[in-house]
N, C-alpha and C positions, 0 to 999 in steps of 0.2 A: 378322194378316197385314198386310203393308205393301208398297207399291211406292215405291221411291225413284227420283227423276228428277234427273239432273244437267243443269241449265239453263245452257248456255254462251252466249256472244255470238252474234248473227247468226241466220240462217235455221235453222242446225242446232239451236240452242237452242230456237227457237220450235217447230220440228217435234218435238223431243224432249218439250217441254212438252205439246203436243197428244197425242202418243202415250202419255205417262205418264198423262194424265187418262183416255184411252180404256182403257188397261190396268187402271187401278185400278177403273174402272167395270165392266169385264168380269169382274174377279175379285171384285167386291163388297167392296173393302177401302179403307183409307185411303191417302193419298198424301203423301209428304214430298218437297218440292222443295228441292234444294241449289243455291242461286244461285251460279254460278261467274262471273257478270258482275261488272264493276267498279262498277256502279251497282245501286241497289235494284231488285228485281224488280217490274215493273208488275203489280199484282194484279188489275187490272180485267178481264183475260182469264181469270182463274182462277175457275171456278165454285165454289159452295158444296158441290156434290156431285161427287165424293166429298169427305169431310172432308180438308182440306188443311192441312199445316204447312209454313211456309217457313223455311228455315235460311239466314240471310244471313251473308256473310263481311264482315269489316271493311275490306277493300280489298286491294290488291296485296301488302301486307306480311303479310297473314294467311297461314295454312297453305298448303302446296302444294295445288292443287285436287284432285289425286288423293287425298291424305291426308284432305282435308275430306270427300270422299264416302265413302271407306273407313271413316273414324271414325264417320260416321253409320250405316253398315251395322252396324258392330260394337256401337254403343251401343243399337241397337234390335233386340230379339229378334223373330223372326218376319218378317224381311224376305224377301219372296218373289222380287222382281225388282228389277233396276236397269235403268232406261231411259236411253240416251244417244243423242246425235245424232252423225252422222258426216259428214265432207265428203271429197270425192275428193282424193287426193294422189298425186303421182307416186312411183315407186319411189325416186328420188333424194331427194325430200322426206321420205319415210319414213325413209331411212337417215341423213339429216343432222339432222333436227329431231325432237325428242321429240313425242309426241302424248298428250294427256290421255286421249282415247278409247282409244287403243291400250293404254295402261297399265291403264285400267279393265277392258278386255276380258281382259287377261292376269292381273290381280291380284284381281279381284272374287271373293269367296267365294260369291256367289249368281249364278243365271243372269242373263245380260245380254241385253236387247232393244236392238239397235242399229238406228237408223232413219236414213234419208237423206231430205233434202227432195227433192221432185220437181224434175226438171231444168228 
């Protein structure tokens, strides 16, 4: 069993990271963090429990963020959950701009836990 967490920029990514750690602990499973940030993930806030693997991307020229997450799900048998962070967007913003979170919600082959940072 595995929990995969997509860690994006900002508060949403930080909150998804904390929720992913909590979800992996709750299920008693390992955690895979897919870093969607343009910089390396600061591992100082990542505890040793649960067992954690960090997948870094090489930068903005690397794969589409959604493809990076879906490829990790496909490459790892036994993925139980995907944890993502959400931010509030207006209906116009949703119509005009694509959303990594929205695409992951629609395309993920495993259940998705979507979390919002507190207001």
